[in-house]
DRENMARSE-97660 format. One record per residue (C-alpha): residue number from 0; x, y, z. Coordinates in nm, 3 decimals. Example, Ala and Ser with C-alpha at 12.3 -4.5 7.8 and 13.67 -1.06 7.14 Angstrom:
<nodes>
<node num="0" px="1.230" py="-0.450" pz="0.780"/>
<node num="1" px="1.367" py="-0.106" pz="0.714"/>
</nodes>
This chain:
<nodes>
<node num="0" px="0.000" py="0.000" pz="0.000"/>
<node num="1" px="0.133" py="0.342" pz="-0.081"/>
<node num="2" px="0.140" py="0.592" pz="0.201"/>
<node num="3" px="-0.080" py="0.894" pz="0.152"/>
<node num="4" px="-0.153" py="1.211" pz="0.350"/>
<node num="5" px="-0.452" py="1.204" pz="0.580"/>
<node num="6" px="-0.725" py="1.434" pz="0.447"/>
<node num="7" px="-0.769" py="1.756" pz="0.643"/>
<node num="8" px="-1.106" py="1.739" pz="0.818"/>
<node num="9" px="-1.285" py="1.901" pz="1.110"/>
<node num="10" px="-1.606" py="1.725" pz="1.214"/>
<node num="11" px="-1.823" py="1.716" pz="1.525"/>
<node num="12" px="-1.789" py="1.424" pz="1.761"/>
<node num="13" px="-1.940" py="1.294" pz="2.081"/>
<node num="14" px="-1.840" py="1.454" pz="2.408"/>
<node num="15" px="-1.838" py="1.799" pz="2.242"/>
<node num="16" px="-1.515" py="1.703" pz="2.065"/>
<node num="17" px="-1.415" py="1.843" pz="1.730"/>
<node num="18" px="-1.234" py="1.573" pz="1.534"/>
<node num="19" px="-0.970" py="1.784" pz="1.359"/>
<node num="20" px="-0.707" py="1.589" pz="1.170"/>
<node num="21" px="-0.477" py="1.892" pz="1.168"/>
<node num="22" px="-0.468" py="1.880" pz="1.549"/>
<node num="23" px="-0.389" py="1.508" pz="1.536"/>
<node num="24" px="-0.101" py="1.544" pz="1.289"/>
<node num="25" px="0.162" py="1.449" pz="1.550"/>
<node num="26" px="-0.029" py="1.148" pz="1.681"/>
<node num="27" px="-0.115" py="0.793" pz="1.590"/>
<node num="28" px="-0.482" py="0.701" pz="1.566"/>
<node num="29" px="-0.725" py="0.449" pz="1.423"/>
<node num="30" px="-1.023" py="0.580" pz="1.229"/>
<node num="31" px="-1.283" py="0.314" pz="1.159"/>
<node num="32" px="-1.580" py="0.380" pz="0.931"/>
<node num="33" px="-1.895" py="0.182" pz="0.999"/>
<node num="34" px="-2.240" py="0.190" pz="0.835"/>
<node num="35" px="-2.488" py="0.255" pz="1.119"/>
<node num="36" px="-2.519" py="0.289" pz="1.496"/>
<node num="37" px="-2.688" py="0.006" pz="1.689"/>
<node num="38" px="-2.690" py="-0.248" pz="1.404"/>
<node num="39" px="-2.553" py="-0.596" pz="1.482"/>
<node num="40" px="-2.224" py="-0.583" pz="1.286"/>
<node num="41" px="-2.148" py="-0.226" pz="1.387"/>
<node num="42" px="-2.224" py="-0.299" pz="1.752"/>
<node num="43" px="-1.990" py="-0.599" pz="1.746"/>
<node num="44" px="-1.710" py="-0.409" pz="1.568"/>
<node num="45" px="-1.737" py="-0.107" pz="1.798"/>
<node num="46" px="-1.749" py="-0.330" pz="2.108"/>
<node num="47" px="-1.436" py="-0.514" pz="1.988"/>
<node num="48" px="-1.247" py="-0.184" pz="1.958"/>
<node num="49" px="-1.380" py="-0.086" pz="2.303"/>
<node num="50" px="-1.261" py="-0.411" pz="2.458"/>
<node num="51" px="-0.911" py="-0.367" pz="2.313"/>
<node num="52" px="-0.893" py="0.006" pz="2.389"/>
<node num="53" px="-0.646" py="-0.026" pz="2.682"/>
<node num="54" px="-0.405" py="-0.213" pz="2.454"/>
<node num="55" px="-0.439" py="0.054" pz="2.183"/>
<node num="56" px="-0.363" py="0.321" pz="2.444"/>
<node num="57" px="-0.060" py="0.122" pz="2.561"/>
<node num="58" px="0.058" py="0.130" pz="2.196"/>
<node num="59" px="0.017" py="0.510" pz="2.199"/>
<node num="60" px="-0.282" py="0.498" pz="1.962"/>
<node num="61" px="-0.618" py="0.675" pz="1.990"/>
<node num="62" px="-0.938" py="0.536" pz="1.835"/>
<node num="63" px="-1.224" py="0.715" pz="1.659"/>
<node num="64" px="-1.534" py="0.559" pz="1.504"/>
<node num="65" px="-1.717" py="0.739" pz="1.223"/>
<node num="66" px="-2.052" py="0.700" pz="1.051"/>
<node num="67" px="-2.315" py="0.923" pz="0.891"/>
<node num="68" px="-2.537" py="0.903" pz="1.201"/>
<node num="69" px="-2.630" py="1.217" pz="1.394"/>
<node num="70" px="-2.446" py="1.327" pz="1.707"/>
<node num="71" px="-2.757" py="1.240" pz="1.910"/>
<node num="72" px="-2.755" py="0.885" pz="1.770"/>
<node num="73" px="-2.379" py="0.862" pz="1.839"/>
<node num="74" px="-2.419" py="0.985" pz="2.198"/>
<node num="75" px="-2.684" py="0.717" pz="2.260"/>
<node num="76" px="-2.470" py="0.445" pz="2.096"/>
<node num="77" px="-2.164" py="0.556" pz="2.294"/>
<node num="78" px="-2.358" py="0.549" pz="2.623"/>
<node num="79" px="-2.522" py="0.212" pz="2.545"/>
<node num="80" px="-2.182" py="0.049" pz="2.478"/>
<node num="81" px="-1.991" py="0.249" pz="2.744"/>
<node num="82" px="-1.734" py="0.354" pz="2.482"/>
<node num="83" px="-1.410" py="0.511" pz="2.607"/>
<node num="84" px="-1.348" py="0.680" pz="2.269"/>
<node num="85" px="-1.539" py="0.935" pz="2.063"/>
<node num="86" px="-1.766" py="0.877" pz="1.765"/>
<node num="87" px="-1.754" py="1.123" pz="1.475"/>
<node num="88" px="-2.066" py="1.235" pz="1.290"/>
<node num="89" px="-2.038" py="1.276" pz="0.913"/>
<node num="90" px="-2.395" py="1.338" pz="0.789"/>
<node num="91" px="-2.268" py="1.530" pz="0.483"/>
<node num="92" px="-2.025" py="1.247" pz="0.392"/>
<node num="93" px="-1.724" py="1.482" pz="0.398"/>
<node num="94" px="-1.489" py="1.228" pz="0.557"/>
<node num="95" px="-1.657" py="0.940" pz="0.375"/>
<node num="96" px="-1.581" py="1.100" pz="0.038"/>
<node num="97" px="-1.229" py="1.209" pz="0.142"/>
<node num="98" px="-1.142" py="0.850" pz="0.238"/>
<node num="99" px="-1.335" py="0.695" pz="-0.053"/>
<node num="100" px="-1.555" py="0.468" pz="0.158"/>
<node num="101" px="-1.894" py="0.537" pz="-0.004"/>
<node num="102" px="-2.000" py="0.242" pz="-0.219"/>
<node num="103" px="-2.308" py="0.112" pz="-0.394"/>
<node num="104" px="-2.434" py="-0.192" pz="-0.207"/>
<node num="105" px="-2.716" py="-0.438" pz="-0.265"/>
<node num="106" px="-2.969" py="-0.434" pz="0.015"/>
<node num="107" px="-3.282" py="-0.642" pz="-0.018"/>
<node num="108" px="-3.241" py="-0.644" pz="-0.396"/>
<node num="109" px="-3.198" py="-0.265" pz="-0.423"/>
<node num="110" px="-2.885" py="-0.065" pz="-0.492"/>
<node num="111" px="-2.815" py="0.175" pz="-0.205"/>
<node num="112" px="-2.522" py="0.404" pz="-0.130"/>
<node num="113" px="-2.359" py="0.327" pz="0.198"/>
<node num="114" px="-2.036" py="0.317" pz="0.389"/>
<node num="115" px="-1.805" py="0.030" pz="0.306"/>
<node num="116" px="-1.673" py="-0.083" pz="0.645"/>
<node num="117" px="-1.313" py="0.043" pz="0.640"/>
<node num="118" px="-1.035" py="0.113" pz="0.889"/>
<node num="119" px="-0.733" py="0.341" pz="0.862"/>
<node num="120" px="-0.424" py="0.378" pz="1.080"/>
<node num="121" px="-0.288" py="0.732" pz="1.064"/>
<node num="122" px="0.043" py="0.840" pz="1.207"/>
<node num="123" px="0.200" py="1.185" pz="1.187"/>
<node num="124" px="-0.059" py="1.293" pz="0.929"/>
<node num="125" px="0.002" py="0.995" pz="0.698"/>
<node num="126" px="-0.229" py="0.699" pz="0.632"/>
<node num="127" px="0.010" py="0.411" pz="0.697"/>
<node num="128" px="-0.235" py="0.120" pz="0.671"/>
<node num="129" px="-0.589" py="0.063" pz="0.552"/>
<node num="130" px="-0.840" py="-0.217" pz="0.549"/>
<node num="131" px="-1.139" py="-0.196" pz="0.313"/>
<node num="132" px="-1.442" py="-0.422" pz="0.286"/>
<node num="133" px="-1.377" py="-0.525" pz="0.646"/>
<node num="134" px="-1.529" py="-0.840" pz="0.791"/>
<node num="135" px="-1.603" py="-0.781" pz="1.160"/>
<node num="136" px="-1.480" py="-1.104" pz="1.327"/>
<node num="137" px="-1.125" py="-1.055" pz="1.460"/>
<node num="138" px="-1.081" py="-0.723" pz="1.275"/>
<node num="139" px="-1.007" py="-0.506" pz="1.580"/>
<node num="140" px="-0.747" py="-0.760" pz="1.693"/>
<node num="141" px="-0.582" py="-0.745" pz="1.347"/>
<node num="142" px="-0.567" py="-0.365" pz="1.368"/>
<node num="143" px="-0.422" py="-0.387" pz="1.720"/>
<node num="144" px="-0.155" py="-0.635" pz="1.606"/>
<node num="145" px="-0.054" py="-0.394" pz="1.328"/>
<node num="146" px="-0.038" py="-0.097" pz="1.568"/>
<node num="147" px="0.165" py="-0.300" pz="1.818"/>
<node num="148" px="0.413" py="-0.389" pz="1.544"/>
<node num="149" px="0.496" py="-0.021" pz="1.488"/>
<node num="150" px="0.795" py="0.144" pz="1.655"/>
<node num="151" px="0.685" py="0.338" pz="1.963"/>
<node num="152" px="0.653" py="0.711" pz="1.911"/>
</nodes>
């Protein structure tokens, strides 16, 4: 995979946080895109990242989840799952377009536009790893193993 600069974005997140990639340019973080709050696959994926969160922190890596859901929906989802990290709201698909995760999908025989489950590891303003078309089982552990393999910063 070729390394590419992280798109410059500033979006609202839970906990009154502004997710601003410019302010994160000297850090390492995981940004995972998921289709919808409180759906089975997204709940499992988000819970897996939650459960591994202490190990991500030990590897000097923050985590952010992102979908097109509203901040209100995100706040409810975050509270329901007791998430220790923030969820980013992208109702206008700004980040989704910047990272190229919007895809046509078949749902119940109809073509619909939606987020292709994708995860990015960003370090010092550069996308250093990406997973697209993610399958949920064991994914968070794969991302953690990659992060743990990096030199400490």
